[in-house]
N, C-alpha and C positions, 0 to 999 in steps of 0.2 A: 504494500500500500504506500502511496506517495503522500508527502506532506504538503506539497506546493501546488498552487495554481499558477500557470504561466499565462501572461496576457501579451498581446501585441498591439503596438501603436496603430491607430487607424487615422489616416489623413482626413482633412475636411472634405475631400473628394470621395472618401470611402475606401481608399486603398489600404490594404493591410501590409505594413512594412515587411514583416517576416515572410509572409506568404509569397510576395513578389520576389524578394531576394532568393528565397528557397528554390523557387521554380527555375531561376537562372543559373543555379549552381550545378557543379558536376556531381555524379553519384557519390564520389569520395567525400566531398564537402558536406553533402546532405547527410550521409551516414555518420560522419563525425559530429555534426550538429545534433542529430537525433540522439546519439549516444551520450553526449554531454548533458542534454536536457533530461534524459532518463536518469542519469546518475544524480544530477542535482535534485530532481523531483523526489528522490528517495532519501535525501540527506536532511538531517536536522539543521536548523539555522546556524548553530555554532560551527558546523562542519563546512559551511560555505567559505572557503579560503583558498589560497594558493595551493595547488596548481589549477584549481577549478574556476575560481573567481578572484577578483581583486577590487577592493574598495578604492576608488580614485580620489585624488587630492588636487589641490591647486585649481586651475581653470575648470577642471572636471568634477570638483567636489559636489557630492550629492548623487553621483553615479557609481554604478558597479559594472565591471566588465566581466563577461563570461569568457573564459580563456580556452581555446583549443587550436590545434594546428592541423591544417588539411591543405592539400595541393601546394605544399611548400610555402604556405602563408600563415601568419598568425592571425586567426580569425578572432574578432573582438565584438560580439554583440554587446551593445551598451544598454543599460536599463537601470531600474531602481526597485527597491522593496516597496510594494504597494500597488494600487492604492488601498487595498484591503489587507487584512491580516493574512499572513502566509501566502501572499501573492508577490510575483515578480513580473514586472512589465518591461518587455524589450521595446525600446523606442528607436533604436538606430542600429543598423548592421554596419560595422566598421571592420577594418583590418589594421594591424599594426605593422609598420614598415620602418625599421631603424628608430625605434622608440617614439614614433609619431603616428598619429592616426591618419587613416585615409577613409573618408575625406578629411581635409585639413580642418574644417570647421565642425568636426564631429561632436565635440563637447558642447559647443554653442547650440547646435541644432538639437542634440539630445536633451539638454536642459530645458529648452523652450517646449519641446514635446512633453517632457515630464510635467511641466507646469500645466499644460493643456489637459493631460490625463488626470492630474490631481483635481483640477477645477471641474472637469466634466468627464468623469470616468466612463459613463455609458456611451457618450458620443465619440470619445477618442481612443477607446480600447475595446478589445474583444478577447475572449478566452482562446488560448492556443492549445489545441489537443496534444497531449503527450501520451504516446502508446507505450 
């Protein structure tokens, strides 16, 4: 049995960030992402730490990155704990290249999306199924 509910950011146009990203990925990336979410889904909150996740600081404070490597790239879905108890919402799919996020404005965009989800959770997020 899992502990967590995962949510995905939904744009004002109704696009689900994770679903769109997922469909464009290779089978290797999709499998690694699925495995990481299944692992986190079963973990207690205090177990969410490196190498699985990292709480971000500085310009990205308030965000958490999910960490996994696939297709020779450091994949970094960005999100936050919430908006409800035992929920984690992924707001931006990023990659880490040389200690920097791609896209370059990943933290700025992710923090703005986080604010939207917190203000209007039903409008800006949906439950993401984890099998």
